PDB file with SEQRES, HELIX, SHEET and CRYST1 records, atoms N, CA, C and O in Angstrom:
SEQRES   1 A   87  MET GLU VAL LYS ALA ARG ARG VAL GLY GLY ALA SER TYR          
SEQRES   2 A   87  GLN VAL PRO THR GLU VAL ARG GLY ASP ARG ARG VAL ALA          
SEQRES   3 A   87  LEU ALA ILE ARG TRP ILE ILE GLN PHE ALA LYS LYS ARG          
SEQRES   4 A   87  SER ASN LYS GLU PHE LYS SER PHE ALA GLU LYS LEU ALA          
SEQRES   5 A   87  VAL GLU LEU MET GLU GLY ALA LYS GLY GLN GLY GLU ALA          
SEQRES   6 A   87  ILE LYS LYS ARG ASP THR ILE GLN ARG MET ALA ASP ARG          
SEQRES   7 A   87  GLN PRO ARG ILE CYS THR LEU LYS TRP                          
HELIX    1 AA1 GLY A   21  LYS A   37  1                                  17    
HELIX    2 AA2 PHE A   47  ALA A   59  1                                  13    
HELIX    3 AA3 GLU A   64  ARG A   78  1                                  15    
HELIX    4 AA4 PRO A   80  LEU A   85  5                                   6    
SHEET    1 AA1 2 GLU A   2  VAL A   8  0                                        
SHEET    2 AA1 2 ALA A  11  THR A  17 -1                                        
CRYST1    1.000    1.000    1.000  90.00  90.00  90.00 P 1           1          
ATOM      1  N   MET A   1       0.741  -1.143  -0.076  1.00  0.00           N  
ATOM      2  CA  MET A   1       0.012   0.014   0.015  1.00  0.00           C  
ATOM      3  C   MET A   1       0.875   1.212   0.049  1.00  0.00           C  
ATOM      4  O   MET A   1       1.943   1.215   0.661  1.00  0.00           O  
ATOM      5  N   GLU A   2       0.393   2.297  -0.646  1.00  0.00           N  
ATOM      6  CA  GLU A   2       1.048   3.436  -0.519  1.00  0.00           C  
ATOM      7  C   GLU A   2      -0.083   4.595  -0.587  1.00  0.00           C  
ATOM      8  O   GLU A   2      -1.218   4.297  -0.960  1.00  0.00           O  
ATOM      9  N   VAL A   3       0.238   5.883  -0.229  1.00  0.00           N  
ATOM     10  CA  VAL A   3      -0.725   6.919  -0.292  1.00  0.00           C  
ATOM     11  C   VAL A   3      -0.381   7.829  -1.386  1.00  0.00           C  
ATOM     12  O   VAL A   3       0.793   8.125  -1.612  1.00  0.00           O  
ATOM     13  N   LYS A   4      -1.389   8.297  -2.094  1.00  0.00           N  
ATOM     14  CA  LYS A   4      -1.212   9.304  -3.232  1.00  0.00           C  
ATOM     15  C   LYS A   4      -2.162  10.352  -2.908  1.00  0.00           C  
ATOM     16  O   LYS A   4      -3.257  10.072  -2.420  1.00  0.00           O  
ATOM     17  N   ALA A   5      -1.772  11.646  -3.175  1.00  0.00           N  
ATOM     18  CA  ALA A   5      -2.515  12.798  -2.835  1.00  0.00           C  
ATOM     19  C   ALA A   5      -3.551  12.969  -4.071  1.00  0.00           C  
ATOM     20  O   ALA A   5      -3.239  12.904  -5.260  1.00  0.00           O  
ATOM     21  N   ARG A   6      -4.799  13.192  -3.566  1.00  0.00           N  
ATOM     22  CA  ARG A   6      -5.959  13.480  -4.475  1.00  0.00           C  
ATOM     23  C   ARG A   6      -6.526  14.845  -4.095  1.00  0.00           C  
ATOM     24  O   ARG A   6      -6.618  15.165  -2.910  1.00  0.00           O  
ATOM     25  N   ARG A   7      -6.898  15.638  -5.065  1.00  0.00           N  
ATOM     26  CA  ARG A   7      -7.421  16.959  -4.714  1.00  0.00           C  
ATOM     27  C   ARG A   7      -8.940  16.807  -5.108  1.00  0.00           C  
ATOM     28  O   ARG A   7      -9.310  16.471  -6.233  1.00  0.00           O  
ATOM     29  N   VAL A   8      -9.756  17.088  -4.076  1.00  0.00           N  
ATOM     30  CA  VAL A   8     -11.206  16.998  -4.301  1.00  0.00           C  
ATOM     31  C   VAL A   8     -11.758  18.327  -3.649  1.00  0.00           C  
ATOM     32  O   VAL A   8     -11.615  18.600  -2.457  1.00  0.00           O  
ATOM     33  N   GLY A   9     -12.353  19.054  -4.498  1.00  0.00           N  
ATOM     34  CA  GLY A   9     -12.959  20.402  -4.098  1.00  0.00           C  
ATOM     35  C   GLY A   9     -12.083  21.323  -3.303  1.00  0.00           C  
ATOM     36  O   GLY A   9     -12.486  21.918  -2.303  1.00  0.00           O  
ATOM     37  N   GLY A  10     -10.831  21.421  -3.801  1.00  0.00           N  
ATOM     38  CA  GLY A  10      -9.807  22.333  -3.103  1.00  0.00           C  
ATOM     39  C   GLY A  10      -9.100  21.744  -1.992  1.00  0.00           C  
ATOM     40  O   GLY A  10      -8.139  22.338  -1.502  1.00  0.00           O  
ATOM     41  N   ALA A  11      -9.510  20.569  -1.528  1.00  0.00           N  
ATOM     42  CA  ALA A  11      -8.803  19.922  -0.400  1.00  0.00           C  
ATOM     43  C   ALA A  11      -7.942  18.646  -0.996  1.00  0.00           C  
ATOM     44  O   ALA A  11      -8.294  17.954  -1.951  1.00  0.00           O  
ATOM     45  N   SER A  12      -6.808  18.498  -0.267  1.00  0.00           N  
ATOM     46  CA  SER A  12      -5.959  17.389  -0.724  1.00  0.00           C  
ATOM     47  C   SER A  12      -6.244  16.335   0.338  1.00  0.00           C  
ATOM     48  O   SER A  12      -6.295  16.622   1.534  1.00  0.00           O  
ATOM     49  N   TYR A  13      -6.424  15.124  -0.131  1.00  0.00           N  
ATOM     50  CA  TYR A  13      -6.588  14.008   0.657  1.00  0.00           C  
ATOM     51  C   TYR A  13      -5.455  12.930   0.305  1.00  0.00           C  
ATOM     52  O   TYR A  13      -5.011  12.848  -0.840  1.00  0.00           O  
ATOM     53  N   GLN A  14      -5.034  12.150   1.294  1.00  0.00           N  
ATOM     54  CA  GLN A  14      -3.976  11.170   1.148  1.00  0.00           C  
ATOM     55  C   GLN A  14      -4.957   9.805   0.949  1.00  0.00           C  
ATOM     56  O   GLN A  14      -5.631   9.367   1.881  1.00  0.00           O  
ATOM     57  N   VAL A  15      -4.944   9.262  -0.251  1.00  0.00           N  
ATOM     58  CA  VAL A  15      -5.736   8.137  -0.578  1.00  0.00           C  
ATOM     59  C   VAL A  15      -4.855   6.901  -0.657  1.00  0.00           C  
ATOM     60  O   VAL A  15      -3.922   6.864  -1.459  1.00  0.00           O  
ATOM     61  N   PRO A  16      -5.141   5.853   0.186  1.00  0.00           N  
ATOM     62  CA  PRO A  16      -4.345   4.703   0.147  1.00  0.00           C  
ATOM     63  C   PRO A  16      -4.624   3.851  -1.182  1.00  0.00           C  
ATOM     64  O   PRO A  16      -5.782   3.573  -1.494  1.00  0.00           O  
ATOM     65  N   THR A  17      -3.650   3.491  -1.871  1.00  0.00           N  
ATOM     66  CA  THR A  17      -3.790   2.637  -3.153  1.00  0.00           C  
ATOM     67  C   THR A  17      -2.763   1.471  -3.089  1.00  0.00           C  
ATOM     68  O   THR A  17      -1.693   1.533  -2.483  1.00  0.00           O  
ATOM     69  N   GLU A  18      -3.223   0.393  -3.795  1.00  0.00           N  
ATOM     70  CA  GLU A  18      -2.372  -0.836  -3.899  1.00  0.00           C  
ATOM     71  C   GLU A  18      -1.226  -0.547  -4.842  1.00  0.00           C  
ATOM     72  O   GLU A  18      -1.395   0.208  -5.800  1.00  0.00           O  
ATOM     73  N   VAL A  19      -0.132  -1.093  -4.610  1.00  0.00           N  
ATOM     74  CA  VAL A  19       1.087  -0.881  -5.454  1.00  0.00           C  
ATOM     75  C   VAL A  19       1.254  -2.072  -6.378  1.00  0.00           C  
ATOM     76  O   VAL A  19       1.251  -3.205  -5.898  1.00  0.00           O  
ATOM     77  N   ARG A  20       1.407  -1.861  -7.756  1.00  0.00           N  
ATOM     78  CA  ARG A  20       1.535  -2.779  -8.750  1.00  0.00           C  
ATOM     79  C   ARG A  20       2.896  -3.599  -8.455  1.00  0.00           C  
ATOM     80  O   ARG A  20       3.814  -3.092  -7.810  1.00  0.00           O  
ATOM     81  N   GLY A  21       2.946  -4.830  -8.950  1.00  0.00           N  
ATOM     82  CA  GLY A  21       4.204  -5.651  -8.786  1.00  0.00           C  
ATOM     83  C   GLY A  21       5.403  -5.048  -9.297  1.00  0.00           C  
ATOM     84  O   GLY A  21       6.405  -5.173  -8.593  1.00  0.00           O  
ATOM     85  N   ASP A  22       5.515  -4.367 -10.467  1.00  0.00           N  
ATOM     86  CA  ASP A  22       6.690  -3.764 -10.928  1.00  0.00           C  
ATOM     87  C   ASP A  22       7.124  -2.537 -10.087  1.00  0.00           C  
ATOM     88  O   ASP A  22       8.301  -2.381  -9.760  1.00  0.00           O  
ATOM     89  N   ARG A  23       6.154  -1.683  -9.752  1.00  0.00           N  
ATOM     90  CA  ARG A  23       6.587  -0.690  -8.912  1.00  0.00           C  
ATOM     91  C   ARG A  23       6.844  -0.966  -7.488  1.00  0.00           C  
ATOM     92  O   ARG A  23       7.527  -0.183  -6.828  1.00  0.00           O  
ATOM     93  N   ARG A  24       6.323  -2.065  -6.963  1.00  0.00           N  
ATOM     94  CA  ARG A  24       6.710  -2.606  -5.690  1.00  0.00           C  
ATOM     95  C   ARG A  24       8.253  -2.970  -5.665  1.00  0.00           C  
ATOM     96  O   ARG A  24       8.975  -2.601  -4.739  1.00  0.00           O  
ATOM     97  N   VAL A  25       8.665  -3.635  -6.620  1.00  0.00           N  
ATOM     98  CA  VAL A  25      10.037  -4.044  -6.796  1.00  0.00           C  
ATOM     99  C   VAL A  25      10.972  -2.847  -6.889  1.00  0.00           C  
ATOM    100  O   VAL A  25      12.018  -2.758  -6.245  1.00  0.00           O  
ATOM    101  N   ALA A  26      10.490  -1.888  -7.783  1.00  0.00           N  
ATOM    102  CA  ALA A  26      11.270  -0.667  -8.044  1.00  0.00           C  
ATOM    103  C   ALA A  26      11.521   0.069  -6.764  1.00  0.00           C  
ATOM    104  O   ALA A  26      12.649   0.469  -6.475  1.00  0.00           O  
ATOM    105  N   LEU A  27      10.437   0.256  -5.967  1.00  0.00           N  
ATOM    106  CA  LEU A  27      10.478   0.989  -4.640  1.00  0.00           C  
ATOM    107  C   LEU A  27      11.381   0.293  -3.666  1.00  0.00           C  
ATOM    108  O   LEU A  27      12.112   0.961  -2.934  1.00  0.00           O  
ATOM    109  N   ALA A  28      11.368  -0.970  -3.622  1.00  0.00           N  
ATOM    110  CA  ALA A  28      12.141  -1.769  -2.659  1.00  0.00           C  
ATOM    111  C   ALA A  28      13.630  -1.486  -2.974  1.00  0.00           C  
ATOM    112  O   ALA A  28      14.414  -1.099  -2.108  1.00  0.00           O  
ATOM    113  N   ILE A  29      13.988  -1.714  -4.324  1.00  0.00           N  
ATOM    114  CA  ILE A  29      15.386  -1.440  -4.664  1.00  0.00           C  
ATOM    115  C   ILE A  29      15.805  -0.023  -4.440  1.00  0.00           C  
ATOM    116  O   ILE A  29      16.868   0.222  -3.870  1.00  0.00           O  
ATOM    117  N   ARG A  30      15.027   0.895  -4.857  1.00  0.00           N  
ATOM    118  CA  ARG A  30      15.269   2.306  -4.671  1.00  0.00           C  
ATOM    119  C   ARG A  30      15.546   2.588  -3.128  1.00  0.00           C  
ATOM    120  O   ARG A  30      16.520   3.290  -2.854  1.00  0.00           O  
ATOM    121  N   TRP A  31      14.830   2.135  -2.207  1.00  0.00           N  
ATOM    122  CA  TRP A  31      14.979   2.371  -0.778  1.00  0.00           C  
ATOM    123  C   TRP A  31      16.147   1.739  -0.314  1.00  0.00           C  
ATOM    124  O   TRP A  31      16.904   2.373   0.421  1.00  0.00           O  
ATOM    125  N   ILE A  32      16.431   0.448  -0.675  1.00  0.00           N  
ATOM    126  CA  ILE A  32      17.585  -0.203  -0.207  1.00  0.00           C  
ATOM    127  C   ILE A  32      18.887   0.498  -0.688  1.00  0.00           C  
ATOM    128  O   ILE A  32      19.848   0.548   0.080  1.00  0.00           O  
ATOM    129  N   ILE A  33      18.949   1.016  -1.877  1.00  0.00           N  
ATOM    130  CA  ILE A  33      20.101   1.695  -2.393  1.00  0.00           C  
ATOM    131  C   ILE A  33      20.200   3.023  -1.719  1.00  0.00           C  
ATOM    132  O   ILE A  33      21.285   3.414  -1.289  1.00  0.00           O  
ATOM    133  N   GLN A  34      19.057   3.768  -1.605  1.00  0.00           N  
ATOM    134  CA  GLN A  34      19.129   5.049  -0.806  1.00  0.00           C  
ATOM    135  C   GLN A  34      19.558   4.978   0.535  1.00  0.00           C  
ATOM    136  O   GLN A  34      20.250   5.898   0.969  1.00  0.00           O  
ATOM    137  N   PHE A  35      19.229   3.951   1.317  1.00  0.00           N  
ATOM    138  CA  PHE A  35      19.711   3.839   2.704  1.00  0.00           C  
ATOM    139  C   PHE A  35      21.082   3.299   2.837  1.00  0.00           C  
ATOM    140  O   PHE A  35      21.792   3.514   3.820  1.00  0.00           O  
ATOM    141  N   ALA A  36      21.454   2.542   1.741  1.00  0.00           N  
ATOM    142  CA  ALA A  36      22.953   1.973   1.858  1.00  0.00           C  
ATOM    143  C   ALA A  36      23.777   3.155   1.581  1.00  0.00           C  
ATOM    144  O   ALA A  36      24.859   3.222   2.163  1.00  0.00           O  
ATOM    145  N   LYS A  37      23.422   4.131   0.754  1.00  0.00           N  
ATOM    146  CA  LYS A  37      24.358   5.265   0.446  1.00  0.00           C  
ATOM    147  C   LYS A  37      24.359   6.139   1.781  1.00  0.00           C  
ATOM    148  O   LYS A  37      25.392   6.759   2.035  1.00  0.00           O  
ATOM    149  N   LYS A  38      23.454   6.217   2.508  1.00  0.00           N  
ATOM    150  CA  LYS A  38      23.367   7.137   3.785  1.00  0.00           C  
ATOM    151  C   LYS A  38      24.202   6.543   4.929  1.00  0.00           C  
ATOM    152  O   LYS A  38      24.407   7.241   5.922  1.00  0.00           O  
ATOM    153  N   ARG A  39      24.671   5.361   4.855  1.00  0.00           N  
ATOM    154  CA  ARG A  39      25.419   4.735   5.924  1.00  0.00           C  
ATOM    155  C   ARG A  39      26.770   5.381   6.052  1.00  0.00           C  
ATOM    156  O   ARG A  39      27.358   5.937   5.124  1.00  0.00           O  
ATOM    157  N   SER A  40      27.189   5.263   7.223  1.00  0.00           N  
ATOM    158  CA  SER A  40      28.461   5.939   7.558  1.00  0.00           C  
ATOM    159  C   SER A  40      29.753   5.504   6.757  1.00  0.00           C  
ATOM    160  O   SER A  40      29.931   4.315   6.493  1.00  0.00           O  
ATOM    161  N   ASN A  41      30.559   6.380   6.413  1.00  0.00           N  
ATOM    162  CA  ASN A  41      31.862   6.007   5.746  1.00  0.00           C  
ATOM    163  C   ASN A  41      32.865   5.495   6.574  1.00  0.00           C  
ATOM    164  O   ASN A  41      33.747   4.737   6.170  1.00  0.00           O  
ATOM    165  N   LYS A  42      32.727   5.972   7.959  1.00  0.00           N  
ATOM    166  CA  LYS A  42      33.743   5.522   8.960  1.00  0.00           C  
ATOM    167  C   LYS A  42      33.542   4.091   9.301  1.00  0.00           C  
ATOM    168  O   LYS A  42      34.503   3.385   9.606  1.00  0.00           O  
ATOM    169  N   GLU A  43      32.257   3.614   9.258  1.00  0.00           N  
ATOM    170  CA  GLU A  43      31.913   2.246   9.702  1.00  0.00           C  
ATOM    171  C   GLU A  43      32.195   1.210   8.450  1.00  0.00           C  
ATOM    172  O   GLU A  43      32.755   0.127   8.622  1.00  0.00           O  
ATOM    173  N   PHE A  44      31.802   1.613   7.352  1.00  0.00           N  
ATOM    174  CA  PHE A  44      32.025   0.718   6.145  1.00  0.00           C  
ATOM    175  C   PHE A  44      32.848   1.469   5.036  1.00  0.00           C  
ATOM    176  O   PHE A  44      32.614   2.609   4.635  1.00  0.00           O  
ATOM    177  N   LYS A  45      33.820   0.659   4.622  1.00  0.00           N  
ATOM    178  CA  LYS A  45      34.770   1.250   3.532  1.00  0.00           C  
ATOM    179  C   LYS A  45      34.235   1.409   2.180  1.00  0.00           C  
ATOM    180  O   LYS A  45      34.580   2.394   1.527  1.00  0.00           O  
ATOM    181  N   SER A  46      33.430   0.546   1.691  1.00  0.00           N  
ATOM    182  CA  SER A  46      32.871   0.591   0.285  1.00  0.00           C  
ATOM    183  C   SER A  46      31.396   0.579   0.298  1.00  0.00           C  
ATOM    184  O   SER A  46      30.750   0.275   1.300  1.00  0.00           O  
ATOM    185  N   PHE A  47      30.904   0.895  -0.770  1.00  0.00           N  
ATOM    186  CA  PHE A  47      29.390   0.755  -1.095  1.00  0.00           C  
ATOM    187  C   PHE A  47      28.978  -0.681  -1.034  1.00  0.00           C  
ATOM    188  O   PHE A  47      27.885  -0.981  -0.552  1.00  0.00           O  
ATOM    189  N   ALA A  48      29.798  -1.575  -1.498  1.00  0.00           N  
ATOM    190  CA  ALA A  48      29.471  -3.007  -1.564  1.00  0.00           C  
ATOM    191  C   ALA A  48      29.183  -3.507  -0.207  1.00  0.00           C  
ATOM    192  O   ALA A  48      28.262  -4.303  -0.027  1.00  0.00           O  
ATOM    193  N   GLU A  49      29.985  -3.044   0.834  1.00  0.00           N  
ATOM    194  CA  GLU A  49      29.787  -3.371   2.211  1.00  0.00           C  
ATOM    195  C   GLU A  49      28.474  -2.751   2.755  1.00  0.00           C  
ATOM    196  O   GLU A  49      27.681  -3.422   3.416  1.00  0.00           O  
ATOM    197  N   LYS A  50      28.289  -1.552   2.479  1.00  0.00           N  
ATOM    198  CA  LYS A  50      27.000  -0.774   2.918  1.00  0.00           C  
ATOM    199  C   LYS A  50      25.664  -1.567   2.383  1.00  0.00           C  
ATOM    200  O   LYS A  50      24.672  -1.861   3.049  1.00  0.00           O  
ATOM    201  N   LEU A  51      25.902  -1.818   1.067  1.00  0.00           N  
ATOM    202  CA  LEU A  51      24.703  -2.601   0.425  1.00  0.00           C  
ATOM    203  C   LEU A  51      24.458  -3.979   0.993  1.00  0.00           C  
ATOM    204  O   LEU A  51      23.318  -4.375   1.237  1.00  0.00           O  
ATOM    205  N   ALA A  52      25.586  -4.734   1.211  1.00  0.00           N  
ATOM    206  CA  ALA A  52      25.482  -6.004   1.855  1.00  0.00           C  
ATOM    207  C   ALA A  52      24.806  -5.974   3.321  1.00  0.00           C  
ATOM    208  O   ALA A  52      24.027  -6.844   3.711  1.00  0.00           O  
ATOM    209  N   VAL A  53      25.181  -4.934   4.026  1.00  0.00           N  
ATOM    210  CA  VAL A  53      24.674  -4.816   5.547  1.00  0.00           C  
ATOM    211  C   VAL A  53      23.247  -4.575   5.346  1.00  0.00           C  
ATOM    212  O   VAL A  53      22.421  -5.225   5.987  1.00  0.00           O  
ATOM    213  N   GLU A  54      22.860  -3.574   4.395  1.00  0.00           N  
ATOM    214  CA  GLU A  54      21.437  -3.244   4.309  1.00  0.00           C  
ATOM    215  C   GLU A  54      20.428  -4.489   3.830  1.00  0.00           C  
ATOM    216  O   GLU A  54      19.282  -4.674   4.239  1.00  0.00           O  
ATOM    217  N   LEU A  55      21.100  -5.225   2.934  1.00  0.00           N  
ATOM    218  CA  LEU A  55      20.347  -6.394   2.423  1.00  0.00           C  
ATOM    219  C   LEU A  55      20.224  -7.615   3.653  1.00  0.00           C  
ATOM    220  O   LEU A  55      19.229  -8.330   3.773  1.00  0.00           O  
ATOM    221  N   MET A  56      21.257  -7.685   4.398  1.00  0.00           N  
ATOM    222  CA  MET A  56      21.249  -8.654   5.452  1.00  0.00           C  
ATOM    223  C   MET A  56      20.252  -8.143   6.473  1.00  0.00           C  
ATOM    224  O   MET A  56      19.445  -8.950   6.932  1.00  0.00           O  
ATOM    225  N   GLU A  57      20.230  -6.864   6.878  1.00  0.00           N  
ATOM    226  CA  GLU A  57      19.315  -6.411   7.807  1.00  0.00           C  
ATOM    227  C   GLU A  57      17.887  -6.455   7.283  1.00  0.00           C  
ATOM    228  O   GLU A  57      16.974  -6.680   8.078  1.00  0.00           O  
ATOM    229  N   GLY A  58      17.635  -6.247   5.964  1.00  0.00           N  
ATOM    230  CA  GLY A  58      16.361  -6.417   5.329  1.00  0.00           C  
ATOM    231  C   GLY A  58      15.809  -7.924   5.490  1.00  0.00           C  
ATOM    232  O   GLY A  58      14.621  -8.166   5.705  1.00  0.00           O  
ATOM    233  N   ALA A  59      16.689  -8.790   5.378  1.00  0.00           N  
ATOM    234  CA  ALA A  59      16.375 -10.287   5.466  1.00  0.00           C  
ATOM    235  C   ALA A  59      15.982 -10.482   6.919  1.00  0.00           C  
ATOM    236  O   ALA A  59      15.134 -11.342   7.151  1.00  0.00           O  
ATOM    237  N   LYS A  60      16.488  -9.798   7.909  1.00  0.00           N  
ATOM    238  CA  LYS A  60      16.130  -9.947   9.229  1.00  0.00           C  
ATOM    239  C   LYS A  60      14.905  -9.251   9.623  1.00  0.00           C  
ATOM    240  O   LYS A  60      14.406  -9.466  10.728  1.00  0.00           O  
ATOM    241  N   GLY A  61      14.347  -8.364   8.721  1.00  0.00           N  
ATOM    242  CA  GLY A  61      13.212  -7.560   9.093  1.00  0.00           C  
ATOM    243  C   GLY A  61      13.600  -6.317   9.831  1.00  0.00           C  
ATOM    244  O   GLY A  61      12.761  -5.693  10.480  1.00  0.00           O  
ATOM    245  N   GLN A  62      14.839  -5.944   9.751  1.00  0.00           N  
ATOM    246  CA  GLN A  62      15.354  -4.639  10.337  1.00  0.00           C  
ATOM    247  C   GLN A  62      15.892  -3.710   9.165  1.00  0.00           C  
ATOM    248  O   GLN A  62      15.724  -3.999   7.980  1.00  0.00           O  
ATOM    249  N   GLY A  63      16.505  -2.652   9.570  1.00  0.00           N  
ATOM    250  CA  GLY A  63      17.064  -1.791   8.493  1.00  0.00           C  
ATOM    251  C   GLY A  63      16.305  -0.606   8.199  1.00  0.00           C  
ATOM    252  O   GLY A  63      15.131  -0.608   8.569  1.00  0.00           O  
ATOM    253  N   GLU A  64      16.744   0.385   7.614  1.00  0.00           N  
ATOM    254  CA  GLU A  64      16.054   1.609   7.269  1.00  0.00           C  
ATOM    255  C   GLU A  64      15.023   1.438   6.232  1.00  0.00           C  
ATOM    256  O   GLU A  64      13.946   2.028   6.320  1.00  0.00           O  
ATOM    257  N   ALA A  65      15.328   0.605   5.191  1.00  0.00           N  
ATOM    258  CA  ALA A  65      14.378   0.411   4.075  1.00  0.00           C  
ATOM    259  C   ALA A  65      13.119  -0.277   4.562  1.00  0.00           C  
ATOM    260  O   ALA A  65      12.033   0.006   4.058  1.00  0.00           O  
ATOM    261  N   ILE A  66      13.245  -1.227   5.587  1.00  0.00           N  
ATOM    262  CA  ILE A  66      12.079  -1.894   6.187  1.00  0.00           C  
ATOM    263  C   ILE A  66      11.240  -0.820   7.023  1.00  0.00           C  
ATOM    264  O   ILE A  66      10.010  -0.769   6.997  1.00  0.00           O  
ATOM    265  N   LYS A  67      12.039   0.010   7.751  1.00  0.00           N  
ATOM    266  CA  LYS A  67      11.326   1.011   8.551  1.00  0.00           C  
ATOM    267  C   LYS A  67      10.474   1.921   7.581  1.00  0.00           C  
ATOM    268  O   LYS A  67       9.340   2.272   7.905  1.00  0.00           O  
ATOM    269  N   LYS A  68      11.051   2.297   6.376  1.00  0.00           N  
ATOM    270  CA  LYS A  68      10.297   3.259   5.541  1.00  0.00           C  
ATOM    271  C   LYS A  68       9.064   2.527   5.065  1.00  0.00           C  
ATOM    272  O   LYS A  68       7.970   3.092   5.069  1.00  0.00           O  
ATOM    273  N   ARG A  69       9.220   1.269   4.650  1.00  0.00           N  
ATOM    274  CA  ARG A  69       8.088   0.487   4.231  1.00  0.00           C  
ATOM    275  C   ARG A  69       6.981   0.376   5.299  1.00  0.00           C  
ATOM    276  O   ARG A  69       5.794   0.488   4.991  1.00  0.00           O  
ATOM    277  N   ASP A  70       7.392   0.155   6.543  1.00  0.00           N  
ATOM    278  CA  ASP A  70       6.353   0.048   7.590  1.00  0.00           C  
ATOM    279  C   ASP A  70       5.692   1.458   7.918  1.00  0.00           C  
ATOM    280  O   ASP A  70       4.519   1.555   8.277  1.00  0.00           O  
ATOM    281  N   THR A  71       6.560   2.556   7.761  1.00  0.00           N  
ATOM    282  CA  THR A  71       5.955   3.857   8.000  1.00  0.00           C  
ATOM    283  C   THR A  71       4.924   4.164   6.887  1.00  0.00           C  
ATOM    284  O   THR A  71       3.844   4.647   7.228  1.00  0.00           O  
ATOM    285  N   ILE A  72       5.165   3.931   5.642  1.00  0.00           N  
ATOM    286  CA  ILE A  72       4.230   4.104   4.545  1.00  0.00           C  
ATOM    287  C   ILE A  72       2.980   3.196   4.766  1.00  0.00           C  
ATOM    288  O   ILE A  72       1.860   3.652   4.531  1.00  0.00           O  
ATOM    289  N   GLN A  73       3.142   1.994   5.187  1.00  0.00           N  
ATOM    290  CA  GLN A  73       2.029   1.098   5.397  1.00  0.00           C  
ATOM    291  C   GLN A  73       1.124   1.665   6.555  1.00  0.00           C  
ATOM    292  O   GLN A  73      -0.105   1.624   6.509  1.00  0.00           O  
ATOM    293  N   ARG A  74       1.796   2.160   7.524  1.00  0.00           N  
ATOM    294  CA  ARG A  74       0.964   2.748   8.648  1.00  0.00           C  
ATOM    295  C   ARG A  74       0.253   4.014   8.219  1.00  0.00           C  
ATOM    296  O   ARG A  74      -0.845   4.282   8.705  1.00  0.00           O  
ATOM    297  N   MET A  75       0.837   4.811   7.322  1.00  0.00           N  
ATOM    298  CA  MET A  75       0.167   6.007   6.918  1.00  0.00           C  
ATOM    299  C   MET A  75      -1.062   5.533   6.050  1.00  0.00           C  
ATOM    300  O   MET A  75      -2.141   6.113   6.174  1.00  0.00           O  
ATOM    301  N   ALA A  76      -0.913   4.537   5.217  1.00  0.00           N  
ATOM    302  CA  ALA A  76      -2.101   4.098   4.514  1.00  0.00           C  
ATOM    303  C   ALA A  76      -3.151   3.503   5.301  1.00  0.00           C  
ATOM    304  O   ALA A  76      -4.326   3.583   4.943  1.00  0.00           O  
ATOM    305  N   ASP A  77      -2.758   2.855   6.452  1.00  0.00           N  
ATOM    306  CA  ASP A  77      -3.854   2.273   7.299  1.00  0.00           C  
ATOM    307  C   ASP A  77      -4.572   3.252   8.090  1.00  0.00           C  
ATOM    308  O   ASP A  77      -5.704   3.029   8.520  1.00  0.00           O  
ATOM    309  N   ARG A  78      -3.862   4.465   8.317  1.00  0.00           N  
ATOM    310  CA  ARG A  78      -4.517   5.608   9.110  1.00  0.00           C  
ATOM    311  C   ARG A  78      -5.642   6.289   8.324  1.00  0.00           C  
ATOM    312  O   ARG A  78      -6.416   7.048   8.908  1.00  0.00           O  
ATOM    313  N   GLN A  79      -5.746   6.051   7.087  1.00  0.00           N  
ATOM    314  CA  GLN A  79      -6.717   6.752   6.190  1.00  0.00           C  
ATOM    315  C   GLN A  79      -8.021   6.057   5.805  1.00  0.00           C  
ATOM    316  O   GLN A  79      -8.495   6.186   4.676  1.00  0.00           O  
ATOM    317  N   PRO A  80      -8.597   5.315   6.761  1.00  0.00           N  
ATOM    318  CA  PRO A  80      -9.754   4.449   6.332  1.00  0.00           C  
ATOM    319  C   PRO A  80     -10.917   5.260   5.876  1.00  0.00           C  
ATOM    320  O   PRO A  80     -11.659   4.734   5.047  1.00  0.00           O  
ATOM    321  N   ARG A  81     -11.209   6.567   6.330  1.00  0.00           N  
ATOM    322  CA  ARG A  81     -12.323   7.189   5.998  1.00  0.00           C  
ATOM    323  C   ARG A  81     -12.275   7.835   4.560  1.00  0.00           C  
ATOM    324  O   ARG A  81     -13.262   8.349   4.033  1.00  0.00           O  
ATOM    325  N   ILE A  82     -11.064   7.761   3.996  1.00  0.00           N  
ATOM    326  CA  ILE A  82     -10.886   8.342   2.614  1.00  0.00           C  
ATOM    327  C   ILE A  82     -10.777   7.279   1.627  1.00  0.00           C  
ATOM    328  O   ILE A  82     -10.528   7.545   0.451  1.00  0.00           O  
ATOM    329  N   CYS A  83     -10.955   6.041   2.056  1.00  0.00           N  
ATOM    330  CA  CYS A  83     -10.965   4.867   1.051  1.00  0.00           C  
ATOM    331  C   CYS A  83     -12.084   4.921   0.077  1.00  0.00           C  
ATOM    332  O   CYS A  83     -12.027   4.270  -0.967  1.00  0.00           O  
ATOM    333  N   THR A  84     -13.091   5.665   0.372  1.00  0.00           N  
ATOM    334  CA  THR A  84     -14.251   5.775  -0.620  1.00  0.00           C  
ATOM    335  C   THR A  84     -13.966   6.661  -1.765  1.00  0.00           C  
ATOM    336  O   THR A  84     -14.797   6.740  -2.669  1.00  0.00           O  
ATOM    337  N   LEU A  85     -12.762   7.400  -1.815  1.00  0.00           N  
ATOM    338  CA  LEU A  85     -12.425   8.320  -2.752  1.00  0.00           C  
ATOM    339  C   LEU A  85     -11.636   7.635  -3.859  1.00  0.00           C  
ATOM    340  O   LEU A  85     -11.331   8.283  -4.860  1.00  0.00           O  
ATOM    341  N   LYS A  86     -11.316   6.447  -3.737  1.00  0.00           N  
ATOM    342  CA  LYS A  86     -10.616   5.623  -4.867  1.00  0.00           C  
ATOM    343  C   LYS A  86     -11.409   5.812  -6.101  1.00  0.00           C  
ATOM    344  O   LYS A  86     -12.640   5.842  -6.086  1.00  0.00           O  
ATOM    345  N   TRP A  87     -10.690   5.941  -7.173  1.00  0.00           N  
ATOM    346  CA  TRP A  87     -11.256   5.842  -8.474  1.00  0.00           C  
ATOM    347  C   TRP A  87     -10.289   5.782  -9.461  1.00  0.00           C  
ATOM    348  O   TRP A  87     -10.620   5.694 -10.644  1.00  0.00           O  
TER     349      TRP A  87                                                      
END                                                                             
């Protein structure tokens, strides 16, 4: 699930929508790479090490990419009254 902004009568609503399979994979890869790049250079010498740690933490259900996914899922779950605006 993700939330998309919809304008209705001058007001913006966050409408939860289902994510297609292709976009789901693209978002996951984008977030993993994004958070691997943000890791400290003092702790990890190369990007390969950063990426490996992010992937291992993702497999454990930890890591920044997993936190981002959970945050977006919670945002979508908090919008039940606006679900009727899907079109």
